[in-house]
N, C-alpha and C positions, 0 to 999 in steps of 0.2 A: 491604441495601446501606446501610451506615452511613457517617457522615462525608461526606455529600454537601455540595458547595459551596453555601453560601447563595446564593439567586437574588435579585438586586436587579433587579426588572423595570423596564426602561426602554422597554418596548414602546410603540409608537404615538407616540413622541416624534420630532420631526424629526431630532434628532441620531442616534438609533438607526436610523431608516429610511434616512438617507443612508449610514450606516456599512454597513448591510446591503446596500444597492445597490452600493456600492463592492466589497464582499466578493463578490457574485454576478459582477460584471463581471471582477474578478480571476480567479475560478474559470474563467470562459469563456476569457479570454485565456491563462491558464496551461496549461489542458489541451486547447485546440484550436489555439492559436497562429494565430488568425485574423488577427492583425495582420501576421504574416509572409506569409500568403496574400495579404493585401490590399496588401502592399508598403509598410506604414507602421511597420515594426519600428524604424526610425530614431527614431521619436517616443518610444521606450522607455515604452510604456504600463504594462508590468509594474512598472517602477521607480517611476513616478508613483503607481500604486495601492498599492505597498508602503509608500511614504512616507505616503500617506493613511490606510492601515490602522494604521500605527504611531501617527499622530496621534490617530485615534479611540480606540485602546486606551488611550493615556496619559491622555486626558481623559474616559474613561468611568467612572472611579472603580471599576474592577473589578480592581485590582491583587491583590485577595484570591485571584484565580483561580490565581496562580502558586504558592500554598501547597499545591495539590493534588499528590499524589505523582507522578502521570504527567507533569504539566506541569513540575514541579520537576526531574524526571529529565531531561527533554528540554532544559531550560535548562542543567543541569549538563553534559550531553553537548556542547552548543554551546560552553559556556565552556571545556571541556577542549580542544576543537579550537583555540579562540582562544589558550589558554595555550601550546599546542604551537608556534605560528608562529615565535617567535624562537629556538627550540631545535632546529629541524629542519635537515636537510641542505639542503633546497631550501625557502626561505621562501615563495617565490611559490606553489608547489603547495599548501603548507600553508595559506596565506592563502585560496586559492580554495576549499578544503574548508570552512574556517571561515566564509567569506562565504556559501556556499550554505546552510549551516545557520542562520546568523544572519538572513539574508533571508527564510528560511522562517517565522521566528518570528511576525512580524505576522499572517500568514495563519492559523497554527495557533492563536494566542491569540484571533483574531477568531472562528474556528470555535468555540472553547470557550465564548465568551460568547454568540454570536449564535444558534447552534442550540440553542434553549432550550425548544422545545415540539414536540409531535408533528407539527404542521402544517409547521413549518420543516424538521424532520427528513425528512418525506416529500418536500418540495421538493428538499432536498439529494440524496436518494437518486435521484430522477428525473433530476436534473442529471447524476449520474454514469452513469446508464443512457444518457443522451444522449451523453455524452463517449465512452462505450464504442462506441456506434453510429457516431459521427463518425469515430473513429479506425479502426474496422473498415472502413467504407466507403472511407476514404482509402487504407487498406492494399490493399484489393482493386482499387483503381484506379491504384495507383502501385507495383506490383511488390512488395508486402509491406512497404514502408517507410512511416514516418510523416512528419508535417509537419516538425518540428524539435524541438529540445530533448530532453526525457526520452523521447520516442517516435520520434526520428529513425531510430535503428537498429532493424533487424528484431527482434532479441532483446528490446530494450527495449519495443518496441511489443507483442510477445506477452506480456511480463511485465505491462504495464498492463492488457491485456484480461483475462487470467486472474485478476488481482487484483480487478477491479471487476465482472466478469461475475456473480458470485454475487448482486449486488444486483438483477439482472434476474430471477433465480430467486426472490429474496425477494418482489418485487412480484407475480410470477406466483402465488406461494403464498397471496397475500392475496385470491384469487378476484376479480380485477377484472372489469369489464364485458367483453363479448365482443370488442369492437374492441381494447381494451387488451391482452387476452389474446393475440390474434393478433399484435399489434404486438410484444409481448414475446417471443413464440415466434420471430418473424422476426429480432429483434435477437440472440437467443441463437444461432440458426442462422448468421447472418452473422458473428457474432463467432468461432464455431468455425472457419468457413471462413477468416476473416482470420488466425487463428493458424496454419492450415495454409499460408496464402499467405506467411507470414513465413519458413517453413522452419526455424523455431527449435525445436531439440530440447528446450531448456529450457522453451519455451512448451508443448510437448506434455506434458512431465512435469508442468507446472503444471496443465494441463487434467485429467490423470488424477488428480492429487492432490485437486483441487477436487471432481471428481465422486465420488471415493472417500469424501470426507467426507459428501456427501449420501447416498450409498448406506449408509454406516455408521449414520447417525442417522435415516434415513427409515423410517417405518412402512410406507410404500408403496414397497418396493424394486422392484417391477415398473415403476413410473414412471421410476425412475432408470435401470434397465436399458434402458428405452426410449430415454432420452437417450444412453446409452452406445452403443446400437445406431446411433442417428443419427450420433454422432461417428465411429464406425467407417465408416459409409457415406459420410460427407462426406470422410473421409480418403482413401478409395479413389477416390471420384468426382472430387474436386478435385485431390488430390495425386498419385494414381496410384502405381505401383510404386516410382518413383524416390523419392518422399517416404517411403514405407514403409521403403525400404532405408536412407534417411538417418536416420530415427528409430531403426531397429534398431542403428545404430552405438553407441547408448548402452550396449548390452550388451557392447561390445568395448572395454574400458578400455585395452587395451594398444596401441591404434592411433590414429593421427590426432590430431585436436584433443582427444580425451578424454585421451590421454597427456600432451599439453601442459598441460592443466588440472591433472592429478595432480602433475606436476612443479612447476607454479606454486604449488600448495597446500603441497607439501613445502618449498618455498623460503620461503613465508610462515610456516610453523611454525618453521623454523630462525631466521628473522628475529626472531620473537617471543621465542624462547629467549635470543637474544643481546641483545634490547631489551625486557625485560618491561614496561617503562613505555610502550612504543610508539615508533615512528619518526615519528609525526605524520601528519596528514591528507594523503592523496594522495602520501605519500612511499614507499609500497610500490614504485612504479615506479622511484624513484630508487635504491633499495637492491637491486632485484632481481638486477642483474648480479653482485652480490657473493655471491649465494646460489644462482644458477642451476646446475643439474647439467650433467654432460658430455653429457646427452641432447641439449641444445641445441648446435648446431654453430657458433653465433656469439654475439657479445655481444647480449643481449636487453634492454639498458637501455630503460626505458619500457614494459615489458610489465606489464599490470594483472593482478590476482590471479584474475580470472574467478570470483569467488565473494564473496558478501556476507560470509560468515564469515571468509574468509582475507583480506579487507580489514579487517574489524573487529579481528581478533586482533593482527596485527602493527602496524597503524597507531595504534590507540588503547590497546593494552596492557591490563594488568590492570584499571585504573580504568574504561576504556571497556567492557570485557567485563562488569564488575560492573554498570555502569549499564544497558547494553543487556539483560542477563539479568534485572535487576530490572524493567525495563519489560515484558519478555516475560511474566514471572511475574504481574505486576500485571494485565496485559491479560487473560490467560486466567483469572485468579482472578475478575475482574469479569464476564467473559463467562459463565463457568459459574455464577457466583452469580446473574446475570441469568436464566439458564436455569432454575435451581432456584426462583427467586423467583416465577416465573410458572407453576409446576406446583403444584397442590393435590391432596389426596386426597379422594375421595368416601367415602360410607358403606361401600362394599365395599372400601376401601383401594386403589382403582385410581387411578393418577395421570392427570390430564387437564390440558389447557392452560387456565390461568386467563386468559391474555391471549395469543392466538396471535401477535399482532404482535411482541411482544418475544421470545417463545420462538423464532419463526422468525428473528428478527434475530440472535439468539445463534448459531444454526446458520450464518447468512450470514457472520458474523465469522470463525468457525472455518474455513469453506470458503475465505474470502478469504485468510486467513493461510496456509492450506495451499497454495493456488495460488501465492501470492507467494513463500513460502520455498522451495517446490520448484523454482521457476524461478530465484529469486535465488541459490540455491546454486551456480549456474553463471554468475552475472553479478556484476560489480562495481558494485552499486547501493546501497551503504550510505547514501549521501548523497542518494538519490532520495526523493521525498516520500511514497511509498506507505505505508511502515511508520509513519512519523510521523503521517501523516493518519489512518490507521486507529486509532492509539493515542488521538489526541485525540477522534476520533468516538466511541470506546468511552466516554471520559470524559463526553462530552455526553449520550450515550444513557443512561448510568448515572444521571445527575442528572435527566434527564426522567422516567425510570422511577421513580426514588425519589420525586419529587414526586407522581406519579400514584398510587403505592402509599400515600403518606401521606394524600392526599386521599381515597382509597377507605376507608382505615381510619377517618378522621374521620366519613365518612358512615355507616359500619357502627356506629360507637360512638354 
């Protein structure tokens, strides 16, 4: 892993500690919406903390972080959405898309700087396990819906769970103490039941894709088959035949909502062909009625694409496609490089894990992306934080692993 960002340690300084505290509070507020539950949303704590994170980053002397390829591509994608605003049919919707991405940047840049060692990485992972548990429990007690924001809708909640559930599998693979192992197994079971409670077909596809990755890469396939058996059991026990019938509609693309999605995707493709540079953020819904087929019996102005890909393609055009594709390629390049870097060969030429932690983490990233993209193919979630967060987390892990490899080499020499 070459070209790692140089690390200017500011640990244990009051400035950095306060920054990290604000970062953690922001995480809790953003992914649990506890301020809405407490009825203090009017105080706008998310906006206050975003301003604080911006301040900390500007005065941290870490502007060098933006020269990393992944960070730079995220900044370019955000800039593209900003440039679109005055040239779109609906300026307000385009502004909202740009605003979402721009306001995400202080959090992403803070993540890139602050998650700078294995201890903090572990804390970050445990936080996301907690967020998964929190949203799963909330869903099970509120009819499959989330609190608000990016998890309010049932499909969005299922997407969140299948994206971050692999981190529970990761911690389980680190052979934790008995109590933690039982707790993680309980979180996994509750999360699977919560996805069933959402009645989200995309969430089900995401679960299957995620477990499929573990089955493909696992040396102990019997263990993964055990989890799949649990999944099937939970589907029948909690969802019943009605849920099974709903999920089975995925295989019937000529009917119901499946056909609506296909027609929406066709409209998005035609929209792109007429506007190869893009129609601008959130402007698919504005142009849809111009491209909808006769299958729809009325004007469907305002209909979303119901797909990350068919939001990306017509809204951001060729430039957006190139940026997003470059990010995808870079992410997987680093994940698989991380995977190879922690495999060494013994005297019998058999590969073994040099550092199980990073090797397992690479599998976790692949499973997380599989769950996310499988579900996101059916949801308009391009401007949601999951993909962008995983991208920056891969950047942070790459740099932590690089430093540990370099330190290990110096000791060997």
